[in-house]
DRENDO-1510 file (C-alpha; in Angstrom, 1 decimal, always signed):
<recs>
REC; n; res; u; v; w
REC; 1; MET; +0.0; +0.0; +0.0 .
REC; 2; SER; +1.3; +3.4; -1.0 .
REC; 3; ILE; +0.3; +6.4; +1.1 .
REC; 4; VAL; +0.4; +10.1; +0.1 .
REC; 5; SER; -0.2; +12.7; +2.7 .
REC; 6; LEU; -2.4; +15.8; +2.2 .
REC; 7; LYS; +0.8; +17.9; +2.5 .
REC; 8; GLN; +2.4; +15.9; -0.4 .
REC; 9; LEU; -0.8; +16.1; -2.4 .
REC; 10; HIS; -1.0; +19.8; -2.2 .
REC; 11; HIS; +0.8; +21.3; -5.3 .
REC; 12; LEU; +1.3; +17.9; -6.8 .
REC; 13; PRO; +1.7; +18.2; -10.6 .
REC; 14; VAL; -1.3; +16.9; -12.6 .
REC; 15; GLU; -0.7; +15.5; -16.1 .
REC; 16; THR; -2.5; +13.2; -18.6 .
REC; 17; GLU; -1.3; +9.7; -19.4 .
REC; 18; SER; +0.6; +11.1; -22.4 .
REC; 19; GLY; +2.4; +13.7; -20.3 .
REC; 20; ASN; +0.4; +16.9; -21.0 .
REC; 21; ARG; +0.6; +19.1; -18.0 .
REC; 22; LEU; -2.8; +20.4; -16.7 .
REC; 23; GLY; -1.6; +22.1; -13.5 .
REC; 24; ARG; -1.2; +21.4; -9.8 .
REC; 25; VAL; -3.5; +20.1; -7.1 .
REC; 26; VAL; -4.7; +23.0; -4.9 .
REC; 27; ASP; -7.5; +21.4; -2.9 .
REC; 28; ILE; -9.7; +18.3; -2.7 .
REC; 29; GLU; -13.4; +17.7; -2.2 .
REC; 30; LEU; -14.3; +15.0; +0.3 .
REC; 31; ASP; -17.4; +12.9; +0.5 .
REC; 32; VAL; -17.7; +13.0; +4.3 .
REC; 33; GLU; -20.2; +10.3; +4.5 .
REC; 34; ALA; -18.2; +7.7; +2.5 .
REC; 35; HIS; -14.8; +9.1; +3.7 .
REC; 36; LEU; -13.6; +9.3; +0.0 .
REC; 37; VAL; -12.0; +11.9; -2.1 .
REC; 38; ASN; -14.7; +13.0; -4.5 .
REC; 39; ALA; -12.7; +15.4; -6.7 .
REC; 40; TYR; -9.3; +17.1; -7.0 .
REC; 41; LEU; -9.2; +20.8; -7.6 .
REC; 42; VAL; -6.4; +21.8; -9.9 .
REC; 43; SER; -5.0; +25.2; -10.6 .
REC; 44; PRO; -4.3; +25.3; -14.4 .
REC; 45; SER; -0.7; +25.4; -15.6 .
REC; 46; ARG; +0.6; +28.3; -17.6 .
REC; 47; LEU; +0.1; +26.5; -20.9 .
REC; 48; VAL; -3.6; +25.9; -20.0 .
REC; 49; GLN; -4.3; +29.3; -18.4 .
REC; 50; PRO; -5.0; +31.0; -21.8 .
REC; 51; LEU; -7.8; +28.5; -22.3 .
REC; 52; ILE; -9.3; +28.3; -18.9 .
REC; 53; GLN; -8.6; +30.6; -16.0 .
REC; 54; SER; -10.7; +29.0; -13.2 .
REC; 55; THR; -9.8; +26.0; -11.1 .
REC; 56; LEU; -10.3; +22.6; -12.7 .
REC; 57; ARG; -12.4; +20.0; -10.9 .
REC; 58; ILE; -11.2; +16.5; -11.7 .
REC; 59; HIS; -13.5; +13.6; -10.5 .
REC; 60; ARG; -11.8; +10.7; -8.8 .
REC; 61; SER; -13.0; +8.4; -11.7 .
REC; 62; GLN; -10.8; +10.4; -14.1 .
REC; 63; VAL; -7.6; +9.6; -12.1 .
REC; 64; VAL; -5.3; +6.9; -13.4 .
REC; 65; ALA; -2.6; +7.0; -10.7 .
REC; 66; ILE; -1.3; +9.0; -7.8 .
REC; 67; THR; +2.4; +8.9; -7.0 .
REC; 68; PRO; +4.5; +11.0; -4.6 .
REC; 69; THR; +5.6; +13.0; -7.6 .
REC; 70; LYS; +2.4; +13.4; -9.8 .
REC; 71; LEU; -1.3; +12.8; -10.3 .
REC; 72; VAL; -2.0; +11.2; -13.6 .
REC; 73; VAL; -5.4; +11.5; -15.3 .
REC; 74; HIS; -6.9; +9.9; -18.4 .
REC; 75; ASP; -5.8; +11.4; -21.7 .
REC; 76; SER; -9.4; +12.2; -22.5 .
REC; 77; VAL; -9.4; +14.8; -19.6 .
REC; 78; ARG; -9.1; +18.2; -21.1 .
REC; 79; PRO; -10.1; +21.6; -19.8 .
REC; 80; ILE; -13.4; +22.8; -21.2 .
REC; 81; GLY; -12.4; +25.2; -24.0 .
REC; 82; SER; -9.2; +23.4; -24.9 .
REC; 83; GLU; -10.6; +23.3; -28.4 .
REC; 84; VAL; -12.2; +26.7; -28.7 .
REC; 85; GLN; -14.1; +27.8; -31.7 .
REC; 86; ARG; -15.7; +31.3; -31.6 .
REC; 87; GLY; -15.3; +31.4; -27.8 .
REC; 88; ARG; -17.2; +28.2; -27.1 .
REC; 89; PRO; -15.9; +24.8; -26.1 .
REC; 90; SER; -16.0; +22.2; -28.8 .
REC; 91; LEU; -15.0; +18.8; -27.5 .
REC; 92; PRO; -15.4; +15.4; -29.1 .
REC; 93; LYS; -18.2; +13.4; -27.6 .
REC; 94; ASP; -15.8; +10.8; -26.1 .
REC; 95; VAL; -13.8; +13.4; -24.1 .
REC; 96; ALA; -14.4; +13.8; -20.4 .
REC; 97; PRO; -13.8; +17.4; -19.6 .
REC; 98; ALA; -12.3; +18.7; -16.4 .
REC; 99; LEU; -15.0; +21.0; -15.1 .
REC; 100; PRO; -14.4; +24.4; -13.5 .
REC; 101; ALA; -14.6; +24.0; -9.7 .
REC; 102; ARG; -17.9; +24.9; -8.0 .
REC; 103; SER; -17.7; +28.0; -5.9 .
REC; 104; GLY; -19.0; +28.1; -2.4 .
</recs>
């Protein structure tokens, strides 16, 4: 069993399976009834910031692996707006977008 502390998780780099950097973990959402991480909140990297400026919300089902050095998500996870046409997101139907985090 591998264990990663909350301190290690904070600011952990997030990338896709193919190595595209999405950003860094800045927070998590917990399901307090089930004692499970529900989602990871990710601050976008500089490469992604022109496309999306709010925090990304990546559901636990989109995570492939967590190591002490990075959090890896499916290649299909892309920020909404990563393929922008006339200011609107245009994602293929099979892509699972990383949603902007809920406020509040």
